[in-house]
VEXVO-706762 format. One record per atom (N, C-alpha, C, CB): residue in one letter; x, y, z. Coordinates in steps of 0.001 Angstrom, whole numbers, padded with zeros to 6 digits, always signed. Each point is the difference from the previous one (the first is absolute). Glycine has a CB too. Layout:
<lumkes>
aXYZ/...
</lumkes>
This chain:
<lumkes>
m-018499-030615-002186/m+001238+000554+000562/m+000244+001441-000476/m+000953-002328+000093/g-001952+002910-000746/g+000132+001378-000443/g+000748+000159-001306/g-000068+000629+002349/l+000251-001714-003083/l+000686+000062-001295/l-001032+000047-001125/l+001986-001267+000942/y-001685+002039-001964/y-000878+000070-001167/y+000624-000815-001124/y-000860+002294+000677/f+000095-003211-001218/f+000507-000844-001072/f-000338+000598-001356/f-000231-002011+001471/f+001234+002132-002327/f-000235+000326-001410/f+001155-000569-000797/f-001294+002119+000568/s+001214-002035-001873/s+001013-000674-000813/s+000200+000713-001326/s-000591-002168+001082/t+001485+001597-001876/t+000377+000561-001295/t-000521-000880-001126/t+002049+001033+001022/p-003070-000613-001733/p-000492-000798-001121/p+000872+000196-001241/p-002328+000169+000926/f+002460-001235-001703/f+000803+000080-001217/f-000820-000192-001269/f+001915-000833+001316/d-003206+000576-001160/d-000891-000067-001156/d-001436+000180+000481/d+001604-001531-001248/y-002562+001531+000317/y-001401+000247+000349/y-000550-001053+000951/y-000300+001098-002205/t+000695-002346+002016/t-000554-001054+000858/t+000427+000195+001454/t+000018-001583-001951/a+001197+002097+002127/a+000480+000255+001359/a-000782+001145+000641/a+002289-000821-000653/v-002670+001813-000158/v-000816+001102+000512/v-001347-000537+000478/v+001146+001627-001566/d-001763-002479+000751/d-001294-000576+000375/d+000122-000858+001250/d-000691+000027-002402/f+001763-000791+002484/f+000230-000856+001165/f+000120+000837+001276/f+001152-001686-001475/l-000374+002784+001383/l+000183+000850+001171/l-001289+000741+000371/l+002410+000261-000625/e-003207+000070-000366/e-001279+000647+000305/e-000920-000950+000754/e+000237+001434-002044/d-000168-002729+001710/d-000794-000989+000733/d+000416-000040+001475/d-000259-001359-002113/m+001530+001708+002375/m+000510-000006+001375/m-000210+001344+000690/m+001692-001701-000681/e-002269+002652-000067/e-000333+001321+000545/e+001213+000720+000591/e-002284-000859+000471/v+003379+000876-001227/v+001189+000719+000459/v-000299+001498+000052/v+001513-001783-000982/p-000885+002513+001899/p-000299+001424+000141/p+000718+000901-001001/p-000371-000464+002375/c+001437-000049-003008/c+000753+000807-000958/c+000802-000926-000900/c+000133+001939+001625/y+000562-001354-002584/y+000783-000782-000952/y+001423+000545-000109/y-002100-000545-001270/k+003019-000354+000996/k+001392+000371-000268/k+000308-000324-001460/k+000681-000426+002426/v-000042+001354-003108/v+000480-000226-001362/v+001519-000051+000055/v-002020+001171-001044/a+002600-002276+000617/a+001454-000170+000057/a+000687+000826-001085/a-000314-002309+000936/s+001596+002563-000729/s+000766+000798-000961/s-000093-000550-001411/s+001543+000620+001831/f-001484-001934-001960/f+000013-000614-001329/f-001327+000166-000723/f+001664-001637+000832/e-002745+001879-000075/e-001322+000168-000593/e-000402+001468-000162/e-000624-002180+001004/l+001513+003107-000656/l-000367+001404-000089/l-000330+000422-001429/l+001447+000436+001970/i-000863-001118-002937/i-000259+000349-001393/i-001174-000791-000589/i+002424+000552-000243/d-003058-001407+001052/d-001172-000763-000449/d-001240+000853+000250/d+001132-002243+000495/i-001365+003197-001364/i-001083+000958+000182/i-001378-000679+000067/i+001398+001696-001198/p-001701-002687+000354/p-001305-000662+000118/p-000227-000636+001385/p+000099-000434-002461/l+000943-000157+003019/l-000132-000594+001332/l-000245+001090+001045/l+001511-001906-000684/i-000781+003014+000590/i-000197+001107+000936/i-001417+000551-000115/i+002446+000565-000142/e-002934-000450-001074/e-001359+000505-000196/e-001029-000948+000600/e+000745+001153-002089/r-000514-002440+001958/r-000923-000996+000567/r-000034+000120+001531/r+000457-001564-001952/i+000723+001714+002556/i+000070+000151+001460/i-000644+001316+000432/i+002114-001374+000053/a-001799+002444-000774/a-000497+001323+000376/a-001515+000092-000080/a+002134+000965-000804/a-002719-001691-000139/a-001452+000054-000184/a-000754-000505+001225/a+000352-000308-002442/i+000306-000472+003282/i-000629-000517+001221/i-000199+001124+001003/i+001051-002250-000379/g-000169+003261+000335/g-000161+001157+000860/g+000704-000080+001335/g-002115+000302-001101/k+002930-001309+001307/k+000716-000140+001265/k+001388+000660-000106/k-001254-002165+000494/p+001879+002466+000643/p+001345+000599-000040/p+001003-000885-000732/p-000505+001153+002150/i+001431-000506-002854/i+001023-000720-000763/i+001379+000509+000416/i-001595-000332-001956/i+002497-000604+002247/i+001396+000318+000284/i+000833-000521-001160/i-000362-000098+002528/m+001088+000986-003199/m+000758-000408-001187/m+001498+000227+000215/m-001982+000550-001462/s+002773-001591+001243/s+001454+000127+000025/s+000483+000503-001349/s+000188-001853+001702/v+000862+002686-001680/v+000424+000657-001235/v+001415-000396-000418/v-001495+001898+000583/g+001981-003070-000128/g+001326-000443-000386/g+000149-000109-001507/g+000160-001214+002150/m+000958+001697-002667/m+000369-000037-001421/m-000748+001013-000851/m+000505-002383+000303/a-001589+002961+000203/a-000860+000850-000818/a+000586+001394-000202/a-001955-001285+000834/s+001731+001821-002011/s+000339+001392-000267/s-001104+000887+000575/s+001289-000634-002108/l-001020+001916+002200/l-001009+000923+000499/l-001237-000028-000888/l+001803+001450+000971/a-001597-001577-002274/a-001125-000051-000932/a-000843-001262+000214/a+001350+001317-001661/e-000691-002444+001921/e-000738-001244+000234/e-000801+000061+001302/e+001767-001250-001266/i-001179+001871+002278/i-000726+000159+001261/i-001225+000885-000213/i+002146-000282+001305/d-001961+001358-002033/d-001106+000914-000277/d-001114-000715-000761/d+001609+001932-000040/e-001236-002755-000923/e-000996-000745-000781/e-000805-000942+000895/e+001491+000143-002020/a-000807-000821+002944/a-000681-000935+000894/a-000924+000735+000964/a+001945-001565-000182/v-001468+002677+000737/v-000817+000763+000943/v-001228+000587-000693/v+002058+000535+001336/q-001863+000033-002514/q-001129+000574-000723/q-001012-001065-000400/q+001501+001802-000834/a-001023-002971+000432/a-000906-001097-000378/a-000825-000448+001206/a+001625-000750-001782/a-000975+000647+002928/a-000710-000415+001215/a-001051+001028+000385/a+002036-001234+000775/r-001685+002496-000863/r-000957+001052+000366/r-001192+000031-000944/r+001879+001330+000948/k-001622-001443-002245/k-001091+000036-000972/k-000927-001197+000134/k+001482+001254-001538/a-000919-002379+002016/a-000802-001220+000132/a-000792-000036+001307/a+001691-001188-001393/g-001441+002157+002277/g-000818+000054+001210/g+000737-000027+001313/g-001660-001073-001326/a+002979+000980+001315/a+000754-000020+001260/a+000255+001424+000469/a+001087-002186-000635/d-001503+002491+001847/d+000289+001328+000549/d+000891-000061+001237/d-002184+000771-000893/e+002621-001991+001244/e+000962-000178+001090/e+001173-000806-000540/e-001830+000092+001782/i+002900+000621-002116/i+001178-000619-000614/i+001237+000368+000817/i-001075+000085-002305/a+001926-001057+002537/a+001293+000241+000637/a+001084-000613-000876/a-001040+000017+002326/l+002211+000606-002319/l+001133-000497-000783/l+001126-000421+000939/l-000627+001500-001940/l+001359-002535+001545/l+001141-000469+000773/l+001266+000127-000845/l-001475-001594+001310/k+002431+002408-000827/k+001315+000039-000647/k+000633-001370+000156/k+000285+002492+000456/c+000237-003018-001529/c+000509-001375+000022/c+001187-000136-000932/c-002289-000862+000537/t+003251+000061-000126/t+001075-000428-000883/t-000165-001502-000184/t+001592+001870+000763/s-001897-002274-001978/s-000346-001396-000266/s+001238-000867-000167/s-002104+000767-001075/a+002835-000909+002169/a+001145-000903+000060/a-000117-000751+001317/a+001496+001526-001432/y-001047-002777+001451/y-000289-000880+001139/y+001244-000773+000449/y-002364-000212-000812/p+003121+000707+001801/p-000246+001239+000743/p+000462+001235-000761/p+000233-001290+002104/a-000689+002449-001635/a+000420+001273-000579/a+001096+000606+000868/a-002298+000372-001003/l+003201+000332+000374/l+001066+000681+000730/l-000493+001377+000451/l+001773-001244-001331/p-001380+001704+002509/p-000446+001308+000476/p+000284+001125-000991/p+000378-000811+002305/e+000779+000732-002975/e+000360+001090-000913/e-000868+000049-001254/e+002312-000181+000851/t-003165-000827-001041/t-000899+000002-001162/t-001409+000479+000352/t+001335-001875-000953/m-001566+002230+002211/m-001370+000288+000448/m-000496+001391-000402/m+000417-001530+001901/n+000465+002505-001959/n-000401+001356-000401/n-001241+000483+000750/n+000979-000440-002251/l-000880+000454+003563/l-001147+000334+000839/l-000487+001435-000184/l+000837-001661+001626/k-000004+002530-002173/k-000439+001381-000230/k-001136+000073-001017/k+002310+000779+000541/t-002571-001900-001212/t-001128-000053-000938/t-001332+000042+000744/t+001413-001311-001610/i-001424+000912+002875/i-001253-000093+000758/i-000742+001335+000054/i+001024-001821+001363/p-000404+002910-000892/p-000738+001266+000017/p-000363+000505-001392/p+001170+000543+002104/h-000340-000883-003094/h-000327+000417-001363/h-001254-000705-000504/h+002430+000422-000438/l-002546-001717+000722/l-001204-000734-000389/l-001243+000581+000670/l+001387-002064-000314/a-001253+002374+001594/a-001137+000541+000736/a-000457+001328-000590/a+000814-001152+002063/q+000143+001968-002447/q-000335+001298-000570/q-000541-000139-001418/q+001762+001049+001423/a-001159-001939-002197/a-000395-000138-001402/a-001406-000555-000168/a+002381-000332-000553/f-002775-000601+001426/f-001287-000673-000185/f-001014+000277+001109/f+001236-001750-001209/q-000808+002517+002229/q-000915+000366+001087/q-000652-001228+000621/q-000425+002181-001134/v+001259-003172+001455/v-000476-001238+000620/v+000926-000371+001157/v-000996-000786-002201/p+000532-000050+003130/p+000905-000522+001021/p+001077-000853-000659/p-001854+000029+001718/v+003071+000051-001203/v+001115-000748-000580/v+000716-000772+001103/v+000271+001723-001840/g+000110-002939+001521/g+000750-000824+000936/g+001176-000638-000698/g-002067-000431+001321/i+002510-000693-000780/i+001150-000689-000570/i-000241-001497+000016/i+001527+001845+000751/s-001151-002482-001844/s+000057-001458-000074/s+001472-000350+000028/s-002196-000224-001324/d+002638-000320+002447/d+001439-000111+000261/d+000491-001437-000046/d-000160+002038+001391/h+001172-002268-002229/h+000602-001321-000102/h+001450+000005+000462/h-001537-000508-001888/t+001952+001567+002577/t+001366+000024+000516/t+000095-000875+001243/t+000350+002323-000923/l+000886-002628+001311/l+000220-000745+001230/l-000039+000961+001191/l+001390-001723-001243/g-001948+001286+002347/g-000020+000832+001192/g-001165+000967+000023/g+002442-000209+000088/i-002362+001170+000858/i-001125+000890+000236/i+000340+001474-000190/i-000862-001687+001571/a+002073+002002-001963/a+000416+001402-000104/a-000786+000756-001063/a+002270-000673+000752/v-002483+000042-001896/v-000659+000684-001116/v-001442+000384+000323/v+001468-001265-001559/p-002277+000383+002138/p-001363+000422+000356/p-000029+001172+000974/p-000726-002335-000374/v+001637+002336+001340/v+000042+001092+000964/v+000359+001309-000704/v+000655-001615+001828/a+000319+001554-002726/a+000382+001193-000758/a-001154+000471-000879/a+002397-000754+000017/a-003136-000187-000583/a-001123+000350-000870/a-001057+000784+000763/a+000437-002044-001372/v-000670+001654+002621/v-000986+000701+000823/v+000392+001462+000176/v-000534-002143+001197/s+001821+002398-001050/s+000460+001374+000189/s-000239+000848-001241/s+001717-000832+001601/l-001926+000179-002746/l-000262+000713-001254/l-001484-000005-000360/l+002290-000616-000775/g-003120+000138+001691/g-001442+000085-000227/g-000704-001300-000287/g+000452+002199-000814/a+000255-003317+000794/a-000657-001284-000267/a-001028-000300+001083/a+002068-000842-001165/c-003277+000480+000762/c-001051-000305+000976/c-000478-001443-000123/c-000703+002397-000056/i+001288-003154-000852/i-000279-001433-000138/i+001338-000711-000155/i-002293+000413-001072/i+002459-001530+001750/i+001217-000797-000162/i-000390-001419-000365/i+001256+001438+001658/e-000729-001892-002761/e-000155-001405-000373/e+001354-000670+000200/e-001865+000510-001691/k+001881-001527+002517/k+001251-000699+000293/k-000296-001491+000064/k+000937+001998+001276/h-000127-002803-001914/h-000225-001446-000015/h+000268-000607+001378/h+000627-000065-002436/f-001471-000898+002800/f+000014-000574+001342/f+000078-001519-000086/f-001330+001953+000881/t+002127-002543+000005/t+000078-001456+000062/t+000139-000425+001460/t+001053-000110-002312/l-001595-001029+002643/l+000166-000521+001357/l+001449-000413+000244/l-002391-000784-000005/s+003074+000345-001072/s+001403-000369+000118/s+000661+000018-001372/s-000514-001404+002023/r+001683+002030-002117/r+000719-000001-001264/r+000571-001376-000323/r+000543+002404+000356/k-000578-003309+000609/k+000448-001364-000260/k-000988-000734-000900/k+001172-000029+002216/s-002405+000496-002237/s-001005-000575-000905/s+000247+000579-001381/s-001719-000280+001870/k+002203-000547-002772/k+000407+000488-001307/k-001213+000370-000843/k+002060-001415+000123/g-002000+002602-000682/g-001052+000478-000886/g+000565+001059-000909/g-001762-000512+001704/p+001008+000967-002679/p+000519+000963-000975/p+000401+001337+000601/p-001420-001103-001658/d+000845+001470+002812/d+000349+001290+000594/d+000455-000115+001446/d-001629+001046-001526/s+001877-002265+001991/s+000346-000179+001414/s+001317+000678+000358/s-001237-002160-000023/h+002191+002216-000912/h+001322+000525+000317/h+000004+001505+000244/h+000949-001833-001354/f-001969+002565+000905/f-000039+001437+000277/f-001237+000391+000812/f+001267+000394-002121/s-001893-001371+002748/s-001159+000272+000844/s+000415+000199+001451/s-001428-001336-001555/l+000579+001994+002318/l+000253+000203+001419/l-000674-001085+000829/l+000186+002466-000390/e+000529-002934+001410/e-000590-000927+000954/e-000788+000797+001052/e+001890-001678-000380/p-002729+001010+001176/p-000894+000720+000914/p+000662+001066+000870/p-001326-002039+000011/e+002435+001710+000644/e+000629+000979+000882/e+000571+001178-000793/e+000536-001844+001615/e-000065+001560-002818/e+000517+001068-000850/e-001134+000910-000460/e+001877-001495-000753/f-003004+000886+000416/f-001150+000776-000433/f-000488+000899+001135/f-000642-001829-001615/k+000632+001274+002811/k-000382+000782+001180/k+000945+001178+000185/k-000947-002062+001079/a+002237+001806-001235/a+000994+001067+000140/a-000218+001087-001042/a+001637-001654+000920/m-002011+001259-002140/m-000271+000976-001051/m-001181+000887+000375/m+000910-001595-001706/v-001980+000968+002171/v-001187+000769+000377/v+000330+000987+001115/v-001464-001927-000673/e+002205+001476+001669/e+000373+000878+001108/e+000877+001151-000485/e-000148-001946+001575/a+001073+001654-002480/a+000879+001049-000529/a-000792+001006-000830/a+001916-001624-000021/v-002874+001126-000746/v-000846+000878-000804/v-000833+000905+000899/v-000082-001729-001822/r-000488+001178+002883/r-000803+000806+000921/r+000860+001083+000666/r-001513-001985+000407/s+002748+001628-000071/s+000902+000997+000585/s+000316+001097-001007/s+000983-001761+001491/a-000758+001362-002741/a+000297+000981-001051/a-001179+000940-000206/a+001527-001648-001115/e-002740+001108+001139/e-001194+000832-000161/e-000094+001046+001113/e-001172-001922-001123/k+001448+001484+002354/k-000035+000935+001124/k+001094+001056-000135/k-000941-001810+001464/a+002106+001382-001923/a+001135+000911-000089/a-000202+001076-001066/a+001466-001855+000773/l-002264+001576-001789/l-000226+000978-001060/l-000623+001272+000551/l-000269-001862-001639/g-000713+001720+002499/g-000584+001156+000672/g-000505+001067-000953/g+001506-000466+001872/e-001096+001705-001599/e-000447+001145-000783/e+001152+000975-000145/e-002377-000289+000801/v+002189+001310-001634/v+001016+001039-000123/v-000061+000856+001262/v-000153+000013-002557/k+001209-000055+003339/k-000005+000679+001288/k+001422+000353+000406/k-002089-001227+000670/y+002275+002447-000173/y+001338+000459+000338/y+000186+000349+001472/y+000149+000834-002299/e-001219-000409+003000/e+000181+000369+001399/e+000169-001237+000860/e-001351+002070-000364/a+001863-001874+001574/a+000237-001121+000906/a-001316-000642+000412/a+002093+001103+000827/n-002106-002417-000769/n-001198-000688+000475/n+000158-000315+001494/n-000412-000993-002315/k-000611+000396+002893/k-000012-000236+001438/k+001167-000876+000462/k-002476+000233-000062/t+002831-001208-000766/t+001078-000912+000406/t+001364+000678-000022/t-001341-001899-000886/e+001430+003053+000222/e+001280+000702-000095/e+000180+001066+001083/e-000053-000427-002445/q-001006+000734+003181/q+000073+001106+000953/q+001154-000156+000992/q-002463+000270-000236/k+002657-001483+000751/k+001056-000218+000983/k+001391+000197-000595/k-001506-001590+001176/s+001595+001540-002504/s+001309+000140-000646/s+000412+001455-000169/s-000425-002136-001182/n-000482+003066+001473/n+000361+001413-000113/n+001192+000347+000876/n-002376+000532-000505/v+002551-001272+001594/v+001090+000284+000924/v+001362-000189-000671/v-001469-000707+001904/f+001510-000071-002968/f+001279-000265-000672/f+000345+001051-001051/f-000380-002418+000400/r-000515+003387-000593/r+000325+001106-000892/r+000977+000945+000716/r-002274-000184-001159/r+002946+000996+000378/r+000918+000984+000575/r-000735+001320+000243/r+001957-001098-001175/s-001447+001871+002111/s-000512+001349+000260/s+001118+000826+000635/s-002387-000865+000294/l+002123+002134-000082/l+001033+000903+000513/l+000012-000009+001529/l-000238+001443-002051/f+001426-001649+002605/f+000196-000010+001454/f+001167+000916+000362/f-000908-002365+000158/f+000802+002934+001049/f+001173+000677+000557/f+000958-001076+000491/f-001354+002068+000674/v+002589-002008-001141/v+000989-001011+000381/v+001016+000565+000999/v-000289-001096-002247/k+000048+002332+002700/k+000794+000618+001057/k-000934+000849+000865/k+002101+000018-001462/d-001686+000239+002692/d-000740+000957+000825/d+000113+001381-000641/d+000426-001361+002114/v-001551+002077-002173/v-000019+001338-000600/v-000702+000949+000966/v-000014-000958-002367/n+000629+002113+002606/n-000592+000986+000883/n-000920+000947-000754/n+002000-000166+001461/s-002974+000702-000761/s-000902+000980-000593/s+000798+001156-000585/s-001807-000642+001627/g+001479+001039-002859/g+000706+001099-000658/g+001066-000460-000962/g-000449+001346+001981/e+000851-002624-001903/e+000995-000513-000957/e-000676-000322-001333/e+001388-000945+001900/s-000558+000852-002931/s-000510-000283-001335/s+000050-001497-000318/s+000745+002280-000723/v-001626-002676-000170/v-000003-001373-000497/v+001114-000139-001031/v-002503-000240+000415/t+003340-000775-000249/t+001105-000248-000929/t+000037-001487-000359/t+001325+001939+000977/v-000468-002247-001942/v+000149-001408-000380/v+000740-000779+001075/v-000002+000657-002410/e+000594+000041+003361/e+000689-000681+001093/e-000959-000425+001105/e+002036+001324-000530/n-003112-000551+000733/n-000897-000341+001107/n-001338-000625-000429/n+001063+001857+001227/v-001322-001902-002503/v-001225-000647-000496/v+000364-000978-001114/v-001395+002039+000599/r+000800-003223-000534/r+000316-001019-001001/r-001251-000836-000295/r+002419-000074+000781/s-002407-000562-001924/s-001087-000915-000393/s+000332-001399+000499/s-000540+001396-002056/i-000251-001886+003022/i+000209-001338+000566/i-001355-000656+000247/i+002182+000728+001077/r-002161-001984-000657/r-001232-000653+000406/r-000246+000265+001488/r+000307-001788-001779/p-001555+001734+002273/p-001249-000342-000684/p-000649+001209-000669/p-000324-001828+001650/g-000861+001610-002226/g-000673+001057-000765/g-000908+000865+000838/g+000115-001466-001947/n+000364+001924+003103/n-000846+000780+000912/n+000154+001507-000156/n+000154-001884+001572/g+000806+002308-002367/g+000240+001428-000135/g-000444+000514-001358/g+001909-000206+001575/l-001389+001375-001927/l-000288+000560-001322/l+000584-000896-001085/l-000020+002331+000961/a-000624-002348-002098/a+000510-000773-001128/a+001346+000563-000451/a-002358-000555-000720/p+003274-000293+000259/p+001336+000462-000408/p-000034+001079-001077/p+000845-002245+000579/k-001922+002336-001343/k-000062+000997-001076/k+000031+001434+000536/k-001294-001642-001367/y+001014+001819+002681/y-000022+001342+000569/y+001373+000460+000497/y-002365-000408+000637/l+003392-000426-000777/l+001316+000343+000556/l+000515+001335-000539/l+000494-002443+000227/s-000517+002610-001540/s+000532+001244-000571/s-000818+001214+000442/s+000838-001300-001974/q-002119+001085+002274/q-000865+001103+000410/q+000299+000467+001429/q-001758-000885-001542/i+002123-000048+002416/i+000195+000378+001406/i+001436+000388+000332/i-001856-001522+000559/l+002813+001201-001451/l+001387+000377+000272/l+000095+001523+000162/l+000846-002016-001305/g-000256+002442+002392/g+000133+001436+000273/g-001115+000569+000842/g+001180+000183-002120/m-002275-000933+002299/m-001056+000467+000884/m+000489-000028+001448/m-001762-000835-001614/t+001080+001602+002465/t+000401+000115+001393/t-000872-000873+000881/t+000803+002323-000421/v-000154-003047+001323/v-000721-000856+000943/v-000572+000874+001110/v+001507-001984-000522/t-002770+001807+000857/t-000684+000874+000966/t-000040-000581+001403/t-001368+000854-001866/q+001992-002009+002088/q+000017-000619+001333/q+001229-000883+000116/q-002529+000055+000144/d+002897-000370+001076/d+001101-000955+000185/d-000460-001385-000458/d+000930+001348+001956/v-000075-002023-002737/v-000360-001297-000570/v+001075-001015+000334/v-001270+001114-001862/e+000849-002282+002315/e+000942-001068+000306/e+000297-000846-001237/e-000844-000035+002359/e+002027-000516-002377/e+000370-000954-001058/e-001040-001123-000076/e+002462+000530+000336/g-002858-000900-001575/g-000965-001081-000176/g-001440+000481-000091/g+001564-001452+001217/t-001767+002772-001253/t-001351+000551-000114/t-000379+000140-001469/t+000280+001230+002187/p-001474-001715-002578/p-000429+000191-001389/p-000274+001473-000279/p-000982-002313-000020/v+001334+002763-001154/v-000181+001405-000383/v-001461+000251-000366/v+002392+000124-000825/s-002906+001023+001272/s-001322+000455-000436/s+000067+001496-000226/s-001175-001856+001271/f+000281+002374-002099/f+000006+001438-000284/f-000357+000816+001234/f-000616-000496-002365/r-000040-000098+003342/r-000420+000729+001201/r+001189+000511+000819/r-002060-001406+000050/m+003192+000734-000181/m+001175+000400+000790/m+000972+000857-000797/m-000250-002087+001317/l-000200+002564-002507/l+000864+000814-000850/l-000685+001295-000354/l+001073-002052-000914/t-000257+003072+000661/t-000570+001247-000525/t-000412-000224-001450/t+001432+001409+001562/l-002389-000626-002030/l-000485-000167-001367/l+000934+000602-001016/l-002292+000008+000867/k+003145+000908-000414/k+000921+000641-000926/k+001433-000294+000421/k-001682+001816-000482/k+002548-001929-000487/k+001407-000188+000281/k+000569+001251+000617/k+000197-001623-001879/e+000719+001441+002808/e+000656+001155+000631/e+001513-000092-000174/e-001875+000175+001681/
</lumkes>
């Protein structure tokens, strides 16, 4: 079904068991982040390692990452985690995600135990590229984590929201994109709001900033005030420099 199976070992025998199953990577839980011998044993295999950092200080995280690297792991990811079940949104401190990525130069994600899907979506906006979220077929099935797990439709909604957030992030961009072109008409521009005869001057009485955006930009108003109109102009005509003298008269 396109799913990759892997697990979290808690001792050497579990590592050996998972190796017999040929898992593609390993997960280190928050509680085991300080078990350096276990991390070294996993890292020596050479497969990718995902480590949760709940409760850990920056120094403890650094110790675990350095131990994994020295033991042979060159593909390491970290998960920002709050080790409470469930965790409250105000305890998540998601701004730690970009700091972790910068400090250790590794991919960073989130191990989320909050209720709902808001926190994972917010994490993506801060650079999270991995989401760990507990899953259950039904919260009616009592288990140690069923009360804060997502049911299938909720999990689907989370994935869809995350994909939308990823698309929305886009890039640093300020000019109008293709979807905005039709909205240019709602910008303001300078229009003649009265009939004006050739030879008359532009004043605040006969020119105003209104919609649509077909005329000169409103920033030119002070520049054209006092200029002379070179042709007869009907009310409702957008202003252009072609119908004005270049010098005030």
